[in-house]
N, C-alpha and C positions, 0 to 999 in steps of 0.2 A: 438390653438393645448392645447389639455384637458392633466389635469395632469397625467395622466397616460405616456402617450404620451411624456411631458416633462421628467419622472423619466424616461424612457426608452433610451432617449437623454443622460439622467447624465449617465444611467447606461453602456451604449456603450463606454463611456470615463473614466469608471472606473479603478479601477485595477484588472479588474478580467480575462483580457488575462494573465496580468500577474502570477495569481494564474494555471491558467491552466498551464502555463510555471512550475509553480512550481510542479505540481502533476506531469509532463511529466518525469522532471528530478528525481523526490523521485521515479518514478515506475523505471524509467530506473536502480537505483539501486538495485533494487529488484529481475529486470528479472538478474541480472548478476547470484542471487544465484543458480541457475539450471548451469550454468558453474561450478562455485565455487563449487557446492556439487561433482559433475563427478571429480574434478581433485584431490577432498580430498578421494572420494573413492577408485579412482586408486591410491593414494599414490604420486600422482605429485605436491610435493609442492612448486616448483617452478615457475608454471602454478597457484597453489591458491594463492601463494601472490602476482602474477602479476594481478590477478582477483579482490585480496582482494582493492590492490589498485587503480584500477578503480572504487569499489565501494565506497570507501573513497572520492574520488574523487567526483562524483557525491553526496556524501552528504553532502560534502563541498559548492556544489554549489547551492544545496537546501536550505540550512542554510543563503547562501546571499540572495537568493531569498524570502525566508520569511522574513529578514529584511527589504527588498524592498517593500514586499507586506503590512507588518503591515507600515512601515513608510505612504506609498501612502495611506493605509485604516484612518489612522489619520489626513490626508490632508483633506480627504475628508467631506467636509459640508452633501452633500446626497446621500444615499444610500436607494433604492428601497427595501432592506433584512437588516436585523438586523446584527448590526455591531459584535457584540459577535455572533451571528451564523456562520457570516462569518470567523474571528477569531477561533473560535472551528475549521472550516471545514480543514482550513488552517494548524493548530497543529496537526490537523491526519493526513492529508498529510504528513506534515515530518516528522512524527512517521513512516512512512512507510521506508523511508530516515535511519532514524537514526536504527532503528530495524535491519536493513539489514544488516549496519554497525556494530552489536553489533554481530550480528550471525557470521559473516566472523572473527570477533576477535575473539570468544570462537573457532570456529574449527582453526583457525591457531595457537591459541595460546597456545592450548594442543594438536595440532597434531593430532585430534581426529581420532580414529582407530575403525572405524563402525562395529559389525559382519557382514559378507560375505550375511549373512541370509535377512538381512533388508536392502541390499542395494537397489535392484528394489524397496522397497517399501518408502526407503527417497527419491530417484529421482521423484517418483510419487506423494509424497507427498508436496515437495519443487513447481513441477512444480503445484501443484492445488493450493497452496498459491499465488503464481506467477500470477495466471490465474482470482485470485479474485482480484488482486489489478489492471491487466490489464482492468479489467470489470470496476471498479471504473475509472480509468482513463478516459474509455472511454464517462463515463457518466458525466464528469467534462467537457470532451472536447467540449460539446455539451452545453454548457452554452449561449455560442452565439446564436444558431438557437433557444434556448428557448426564449433568450431575443426577438429577431427577432419574433417570435410566439404571442408575447402578454402575453408568461406563459399561454396559454389555447390552444388549439385544438389537430390535431395529434401529434404536436412535443411532448406534456406534455405526452401523452397516452403511443408514444414510452418509453421516460424518464422513465415512471413509472414502463414501463414491464423491462426495462434496469437494477431498483432498486430489480425487483423482481428476476430478474437473478441474481443478486449479491448474492441476500438470499439463493439461492439453492445452487451456487456455494460454498458459505462458508457452507454451510449445509454439503455439501459432502468433504469437507474440515476436519469439523468436525470428521467424520465417518472414513476418513482415519486415521486421527489423534489417535484415539482411536485402531485400527487394529496395526498400529505402535508402539503405545506404547505396546500393548499385547506381540505382536513379541519379542520385548526388553525383557519384564518380563522374558518370555520363555528362554534368554539368559543371566539373569543375575548369574546366578549361574556360568559363565565361566568367566566372566568381574570383572577388579578392581572394588572396589564401586565408588571410586569417579569418575573414568572414566564412571561407569553408570549414578551416578548423575547429569555428565554433560550435558550426552548425550538427558536424559531426558530433561534437561532446555533449551537444543538447540531444541529439538523438539515442545517446549513449546512456544519458541519465533518465528519458524517458523509459528507456528498455529495462535501466535499473528499477523501476517502478515497478513492472511487473515481476522480476526477480524478487525484491523485498516479499513479494505479497504470496510468491511462490513458495519462498522460507517459513513463513510464518504457517501459511497450510501444513507444510513438512515439521512444523515445531509443534503446534498444535495437536498434528495425530499422534507422533511420538510422545508427547507428554500424557496423553491420555492412555495407549496402550502401555506404557511403563508402571501402570499403577496394579 
């Protein structure tokens, strides 16, 4: 058995399945933001609080999985990739769950009432951010297939295409954020200054979700091509 095959054998028994599970849980928290924003815009605060609790539950699960991943990583004597790169990847994954919980906290804590003129754009913007997270979860879930391919061939090519798609989705999200901020700016004269400030902050944090997902795609790709 050659060295690369040996490394792949170690890889298959490494904590990467747990990393995928952590990613799926983190993104599950972000997906609930689609339901949350609709409840908030409809003023259904009971439903919004129920969704917030679910987001917090996923965030707590993500924290537990992150601790387990870190513990496993420090126990591994051999990894086919940089330990630092893997820890950085997991940290970015966890940021999705953390950011989702923070957004929910802002929305519920102040019971934000957004101008009706931006409701459709808010829904589209949240959906766009979540779609970037979904795509990043898909690329992380391919870790096993990439491993089986020996980090080369069609599987790697497809993974690189998926990373490009993440880039495109994140760019589209940036454009939606610019449009949404402009629409909110047009409504500022009719809003309380403090409320307006928090609306801009929430929009920024929703955009950060897409940024974190984009970073995951980049880190994942760089980690693999460095082999």
